[in-house]
N, C-alpha and C positions, 0 to 999 in steps of 0.2 A: 599379325605375327603367330597368334595361336599358342602362345605359352601357357604354363601352368603356375598359378599363384597359391601359396600357402602361408597361412599366418601362424606365428609362433609367439609363445609367451614364457618359454622356459619349462613348462611343465612336461612330464613324461607323455602326457596325451598329445601335446603339440609335436613333440620329438616323432613320435610315432606317425602322427600325421604328416611330417616333414618326409620321413622314409617312404610312405605311401605316395606322396606327391613326387618325389624323386623318381620312384619307379615308373609313374605315369608319365612324366616328362621324358624319361629315357625311352619308354615305349613308343611315345609320339615323336621322338627326335627332336624335341624343342627345349627351350631354356626353362629352368625353374627358377621362380622369383620368390625369395623368402622375405616376409614381411612381418616386423614387429610393430605395434601399434600401442600407443599409451597416451594417456591424458598429459600434457606437459607439466613438468614439475621444475621448480626452481633449483639451481645447484645448491648443494649443502657443503659448508665448510665447518670444520671443528678441529680442536686440538685436544690431545691427550698428553699432558706433560710438554715435552719439547717436540713431539710428533704432531704434524698439520696434517690433515686430510681433506680432499676435495672430492665429491662425488657428483656426477653428472649424469642424469638418467640416459641421455643420448649416448654418452660413452658406454655405459653398461649395456644398453641395448645393441650397440654395434659389436661389443664383445660377445654377446650372447649369439647373434647372427653369425659371426665368424666361427664359434664354437660349434654351432648346429651344422653350418655348411661343411666345416672340416670332417665332420663325423658321417656325412652322407655319402654313399657309394655312387657319386655323380658329379661330374666337373663343370657342367653348363649351368652355373648358378649365379644369379645376381642377388642382392641384398638391399633392403631399404628399411629405413626407420621413419614411421609416420606418426604425426600429432593427431590424436583425436580417438573417436570411438572405433573400436576394432572392426565391427561388422562394416560400418560406413567406409572406413579407409580401405578394407580389402575389396569391397565392391568398386571403390573409385579406382584403385590400382589397377584391377583387372579391367575396367573399362579404359584406362589409359594405354594399357598394354595391348588391347583387343585380345585378351586371354582366352583361350579354349576352355579352361576350367578354374575353379577355385577348390582348393582341398581344405576341409576343416576337419577337426576331431569331433567324436561324439561324447566327450565329456559333458556329463549333465543333460545330455540329450536323451532322457528317457520319460515318458510321459508327456501329455499335453501341456501341463502347467510349467514344467521345466523348459520344454521346447520353445514355448513361447517367449521365454525370458533369455534364451541362450544366444551367444554369438552365432553359432551354427544356425539357428533359427532365423536370426535376422538376415544372415547371408543368403540363405535359401530363399526368403521372400523377396529380397531386393537385387539379387545378382542378375545381370543381363547375359550371362554365360551359365554353362553347365556348373553343377556344384556337386562335389563328391564328399559324402560324409563318411570318413574313414573310421573302421572299425578300431577304436584305440583302447577301449576298456579292458582291464586285465581282470579275469574272473578269478 
C-alpha cells in the first residue's frame, strides 16, 4: 500500500507531526493513518451529587483522533486506537499496512540520552520502513 503512518497523543508536537504527515501523504497520493497508542486503562465511573460520569480511555482516544483528523487539510485519512507501547505499536501498524513511512515528532529528541529513551528513537531503531522525524519544536 505504501501509506503514511503518524502517531499522536494530543500534544502540540504530535499535532504538528500529523500536519507534516498529511503533507507527505498528499505528496505521495496515499492514505494517512493516524494512530494513538496507550497502555489500557480500566473505565472510570464516578458521581458528583446527582450527576454520574463514565470515562473510557478508548472513547477519549477516538475523540482525539476525530479532532485531529478534522483539523488536517487532507481527506484520505484512517484512524486507529492501539493498546500498548507507542513505539512498538506504530512499527507494528506500519508493518501491517506495508507503510512507506512513519512520521514522528521531535519533542524531547535532543541529545543522545534523550534520544535513546524517546518514542521517536525507538521507532527509528525498530521500524522496517522510512521514518521522518518532523521538526515540531517551537523556538
